[in-house]
PLY file of the C-alpha trace (Angstrom):
ply
format ascii 1.0
element vertex 308
property float x
property float y
property float z
element edge 307
property int vertex1
property int vertex2
end_header
-32.95 20.53 35.05
-30.18 18.89 37.13
-26.80 18.34 35.49
-25.92 14.82 34.27
-24.00 12.64 36.75
-20.81 12.88 34.66
-21.00 16.68 34.68
-21.68 16.69 38.42
-18.65 14.46 39.01
-16.46 16.67 36.83
-17.65 19.78 38.65
-17.01 18.19 42.05
-13.53 17.17 40.93
-12.81 20.71 39.72
-13.96 22.19 43.04
-11.87 19.69 44.95
-8.82 20.58 42.84
-9.32 24.27 43.61
-9.74 23.60 47.33
-6.64 21.41 47.43
-4.56 23.87 45.39
-5.63 26.82 47.57
-4.84 25.06 50.82
-2.02 22.77 49.76
0.45 23.89 52.39
-1.96 23.69 55.30
-3.34 20.36 54.16
0.13 18.82 53.75
1.02 19.94 57.26
-2.16 18.55 58.77
-2.36 15.40 56.64
1.21 14.24 55.96
2.01 12.26 52.81
4.23 9.79 54.64
3.75 7.62 57.68
7.33 6.40 58.06
6.55 2.92 56.78
8.27 1.42 53.73
6.30 0.98 50.51
7.13 -2.72 50.40
8.95 -5.35 52.43
10.60 -7.22 49.61
11.05 -7.50 45.89
8.16 -9.93 45.42
5.75 -7.37 46.82
7.24 -4.30 45.12
7.37 -5.92 41.66
3.76 -7.10 41.92
2.66 -3.59 42.94
4.58 -1.85 40.16
3.26 -4.21 37.50
-0.33 -3.87 38.71
-0.10 -0.06 38.53
1.48 -0.19 35.08
-1.15 -2.59 33.72
-4.08 -0.70 35.24
-2.74 2.59 33.85
-3.03 1.12 30.36
-6.71 0.21 30.62
-8.12 2.66 33.16
-10.59 5.30 32.05
-9.12 8.71 31.19
-10.68 10.24 34.33
-9.33 7.52 36.65
-6.59 7.87 39.22
-4.30 4.86 39.57
-1.89 5.23 42.46
0.40 3.17 44.68
1.09 3.62 48.39
-0.66 6.97 48.71
-2.07 7.76 52.16
-5.86 7.84 52.21
-7.56 9.98 54.87
-11.21 8.99 55.21
-12.18 11.49 57.91
-11.71 15.24 57.89
-10.10 16.56 61.03
-8.72 13.18 62.08
-5.20 12.81 60.62
-4.55 9.74 62.73
-7.17 7.84 60.75
-5.23 6.98 57.64
-4.40 3.98 55.51
-2.08 3.40 52.56
-3.38 0.88 50.00
-0.70 -0.78 47.90
-2.75 0.13 44.82
-5.93 2.17 44.46
-8.18 3.09 41.55
-10.66 5.95 41.75
-12.88 6.95 38.84
-14.10 10.42 37.96
-11.54 12.42 39.94
-8.89 12.98 37.27
-5.26 11.98 37.07
-3.80 15.02 38.83
-0.83 14.12 41.01
-1.67 14.11 44.70
0.39 13.92 47.87
-2.52 12.33 49.73
-6.06 11.16 49.06
-8.45 13.26 51.12
-11.79 11.53 50.80
-13.97 14.53 51.68
-12.27 16.68 49.04
-12.23 13.96 46.37
-15.92 13.42 47.07
-15.67 9.64 47.37
-13.51 6.79 48.62
-11.42 4.83 46.10
-13.45 2.50 43.90
-11.01 -0.34 44.22
-8.01 -1.13 46.39
-5.42 -3.90 46.18
-3.19 -5.16 48.95
-0.18 -7.28 47.99
0.85 -9.47 50.91
4.24 -9.41 52.55
5.42 -11.22 55.68
4.68 -8.15 57.81
1.37 -7.16 56.18
-0.52 -10.36 55.31
-2.37 -10.70 58.62
-3.26 -7.00 58.70
-4.53 -7.17 55.10
-6.93 -9.98 56.00
-8.30 -8.32 59.12
-7.77 -4.67 60.03
-7.54 -3.32 56.50
-10.56 -5.33 55.42
-12.62 -3.69 58.19
-11.14 -0.25 57.43
-11.96 -0.38 53.72
-15.47 -1.65 54.44
-16.04 1.21 56.88
-14.73 3.65 54.28
-17.14 2.29 51.67
-14.60 1.01 49.13
-16.69 -1.05 46.64
-14.01 -3.64 45.85
-11.14 -4.99 47.92
-8.56 -7.30 46.36
-5.85 -9.34 48.09
-2.90 -11.04 46.45
-0.14 -13.27 47.78
2.75 -13.12 45.27
4.68 -16.04 46.78
1.76 -18.28 47.72
2.91 -18.94 51.27
1.73 -15.90 53.25
-2.02 -16.52 53.60
-3.42 -19.32 55.81
-3.46 -22.73 54.18
-6.42 -23.20 51.89
-6.80 -19.51 51.09
-6.43 -18.69 47.37
-3.53 -16.49 46.35
-5.86 -13.98 44.68
-9.18 -12.93 46.18
-11.70 -10.33 45.11
-14.26 -8.98 47.56
-17.31 -6.81 46.84
-18.94 -4.59 49.44
-22.50 -5.76 50.07
-24.55 -4.08 52.82
-21.41 -2.89 54.53
-19.61 -6.25 54.44
-17.25 -7.80 51.94
-18.46 -10.86 50.07
-16.24 -12.94 47.74
-16.55 -12.25 44.04
-17.48 -15.26 41.95
-14.67 -17.36 40.55
-14.75 -19.42 37.39
-12.41 -21.68 35.46
-11.94 -20.97 31.76
-9.44 -22.83 29.58
-7.81 -24.13 32.75
-7.40 -20.62 34.19
-8.96 -19.54 37.48
-10.52 -16.13 36.79
-12.26 -13.56 38.96
-14.19 -10.75 37.31
-14.02 -7.22 38.69
-17.33 -5.42 38.04
-15.68 -2.15 39.08
-12.77 -2.45 36.64
-14.51 -4.43 33.91
-11.55 -6.82 33.85
-10.88 -10.49 34.55
-8.06 -11.11 37.01
-5.95 -14.17 37.69
-2.76 -15.03 39.52
0.17 -15.84 37.24
3.49 -16.47 38.89
4.30 -13.58 41.19
1.99 -11.18 39.37
-1.67 -10.43 38.76
-2.68 -10.80 35.15
-5.48 -8.55 33.88
-7.64 -9.47 30.89
-9.48 -6.75 28.98
-13.09 -7.85 28.48
-13.46 -5.56 25.44
-10.64 -7.26 23.51
-10.42 -10.62 25.25
-6.65 -10.08 25.42
-4.35 -9.97 28.42
-3.05 -6.55 29.37
0.68 -6.55 28.76
3.35 -4.78 30.75
5.38 -2.39 28.59
8.34 -4.79 28.66
6.08 -7.63 27.60
4.66 -5.41 24.86
8.18 -4.58 23.68
9.15 -8.25 23.77
5.96 -9.18 21.90
6.65 -6.47 19.33
10.19 -7.78 18.86
8.88 -11.33 18.49
6.32 -10.14 15.95
9.01 -8.22 14.06
11.26 -11.29 14.01
8.35 -13.43 12.89
7.48 -10.93 10.15
11.14 -10.86 9.08
11.23 -14.65 8.95
7.98 -14.67 7.01
9.37 -12.09 4.56
12.55 -14.14 4.08
10.49 -17.27 3.61
8.24 -15.50 1.10
11.29 -14.16 -0.73
12.86 -17.60 -0.79
9.62 -19.14 -2.04
9.34 -16.44 -4.72
12.91 -17.13 -5.86
12.22 -20.86 -5.87
9.02 -20.27 -7.81
10.91 -18.10 -10.30
13.56 -20.79 -10.77
10.83 -23.43 -11.17
9.01 -21.24 -13.70
12.26 -20.69 -15.65
12.98 -24.42 -15.59
9.41 -25.15 -16.72
9.78 -22.62 -19.53
13.07 -24.20 -20.61
11.49 -27.64 -20.51
8.49 -26.33 -22.47
10.81 -24.74 -25.05
12.77 -27.99 -25.28
9.48 -29.86 -25.70
8.42 -27.45 -28.42
11.78 -27.89 -30.16
11.51 -31.64 -29.95
7.93 -31.46 -31.24
9.12 -29.29 -34.13
11.93 -31.74 -34.84
9.45 -34.61 -34.70
7.12 -32.74 -37.07
10.03 -32.05 -39.41
11.05 -35.72 -39.25
7.51 -36.79 -39.98
7.32 -34.37 -42.92
10.66 -35.66 -44.22
9.44 -39.24 -43.82
6.25 -38.34 -45.68
8.32 -36.80 -48.48
10.60 -39.80 -48.62
7.59 -42.15 -48.64
5.99 -40.13 -51.46
9.28 -40.21 -53.37
9.52 -43.94 -52.78
5.98 -44.42 -54.04
6.78 -42.29 -57.06
9.96 -44.31 -57.77
8.02 -47.53 -57.30
5.38 -46.31 -59.77
8.11 -45.38 -62.26
9.72 -48.75 -61.76
6.43 -50.52 -62.36
5.82 -48.39 -65.45
9.31 -49.18 -66.72
8.80 -52.85 -66.09
5.46 -52.67 -67.88
7.15 -50.92 -70.82
9.91 -53.51 -70.93
7.35 -56.26 -70.87
5.47 -54.50 -73.63
8.61 -54.14 -75.73
9.65 -57.71 -75.10
6.17 -58.90 -76.19
6.40 -56.77 -79.35
9.90 -58.09 -80.07
8.75 -61.63 -79.59
5.85 -60.99 -81.92
8.17 -59.57 -84.56
10.47 -62.55 -84.27
7.47 -64.87 -84.74
6.48 -63.13 -87.93
10.01 -63.28 -89.20
10.06 -67.09 -88.77
6.82 -67.47 -90.67
8.12 -65.45 -93.63
11.38 -67.41 -94.06
11.55 -69.87 -97.28
0 1
1 2
2 3
3 4
4 5
5 6
6 7
7 8
8 9
9 10
10 11
11 12
12 13
13 14
14 15
15 16
16 17
17 18
18 19
19 20
20 21
21 22
22 23
23 24
24 25
25 26
26 27
27 28
28 29
29 30
30 31
31 32
32 33
33 34
34 35
35 36
36 37
37 38
38 39
39 40
40 41
41 42
42 43
43 44
44 45
45 46
46 47
47 48
48 49
49 50
50 51
51 52
52 53
53 54
54 55
55 56
56 57
57 58
58 59
59 60
60 61
61 62
62 63
63 64
64 65
65 66
66 67
67 68
68 69
69 70
70 71
71 72
72 73
73 74
74 75
75 76
76 77
77 78
78 79
79 80
80 81
81 82
82 83
83 84
84 85
85 86
86 87
87 88
88 89
89 90
90 91
91 92
92 93
93 94
94 95
95 96
96 97
97 98
98 99
99 100
100 101
101 102
102 103
103 104
104 105
105 106
106 107
107 108
108 109
109 110
110 111
111 112
112 113
113 114
114 115
115 116
116 117
117 118
118 119
119 120
120 121
121 122
122 123
123 124
124 125
125 126
126 127
127 128
128 129
129 130
130 131
131 132
132 133
133 134
134 135
135 136
136 137
137 138
138 139
139 140
140 141
141 142
142 143
143 144
144 145
145 146
146 147
147 148
148 149
149 150
150 151
151 152
152 153
153 154
154 155
155 156
156 157
157 158
158 159
159 160
160 161
161 162
162 163
163 164
164 165
165 166
166 167
167 168
168 169
169 170
170 171
171 172
172 173
173 174
174 175
175 176
176 177
177 178
178 179
179 180
180 181
181 182
182 183
183 184
184 185
185 186
186 187
187 188
188 189
189 190
190 191
191 192
192 193
193 194
194 195
195 196
196 197
197 198
198 199
199 200
200 201
201 202
202 203
203 204
204 205
205 206
206 207
207 208
208 209
209 210
210 211
211 212
212 213
213 214
214 215
215 216
216 217
217 218
218 219
219 220
220 221
221 222
222 223
223 224
224 225
225 226
226 227
227 228
228 229
229 230
230 231
231 232
232 233
233 234
234 235
235 236
236 237
237 238
238 239
239 240
240 241
241 242
242 243
243 244
244 245
245 246
246 247
247 248
248 249
249 250
250 251
251 252
252 253
253 254
254 255
255 256
256 257
257 258
258 259
259 260
260 261
261 262
262 263
263 264
264 265
265 266
266 267
267 268
268 269
269 270
270 271
271 272
272 273
273 274
274 275
275 276
276 277
277 278
278 279
279 280
280 281
281 282
282 283
283 284
284 285
285 286
286 287
287 288
288 289
289 290
290 291
291 292
292 293
293 294
294 295
295 296
296 297
297 298
298 299
299 300
300 301
301 302
302 303
303 304
304 305
305 306
306 307
């Protein structure tokens, strides 16, 4: 039973590593790691390259090589046939450091290359390098103009091309939330131009890939926000505690007033009962006086009758 493709790729990578390690000196002499050309012409180009490598390193598969300005030799025995992509990604060959990319030993061309335009390279990126990468069999070729003034008028700053029957065809673009996005089937990412950089969006999370400085800045912002939230929560808790204490004092005062009112009502009831009792006594006294007066009057009447 044949080995699974992943196992075959791993085995091929291991063999390539052994071949390269065993013949490192001879290979370096025959296929130099430098061609005397600078990595970049200006800061716009170099910053865009560095950021693209950093972002891709964060989301690339564990077996993927992400490299910048490494010489790629597509043909064994022909050291004059070489090309240095600004950024390349190759899956299944491991992350071992390399001086050069020897296609026949790696077992494949890069899966994706990116060229960042500069005044001296823009024309070559659009023509010679496009033909060279197509001949090499690179599945995806991306071009980016960091300043927006290096490609012919009407050309977008960011372009993605897919190899179809030996020729590059533009990858489909779409607009989402006002953003012009191009999806890379090779990388499984959405790409867009943002300022002088390429912004990558992880399809798995739906979030933009952040440069480590952006991640640090975002972490600091989140920490500050959390600190503000904690202070706000603490302030609200203190305010709530003060309000609860005030409510308790007001409730206690209300209870005291209610007790005083109840006591006053009880006292009023007692005083009213006492007044009723006094009134009853007074009425009884008056009745007794009236009774006595009537008896006295009766006695006086009898006395008059008995006189000679």
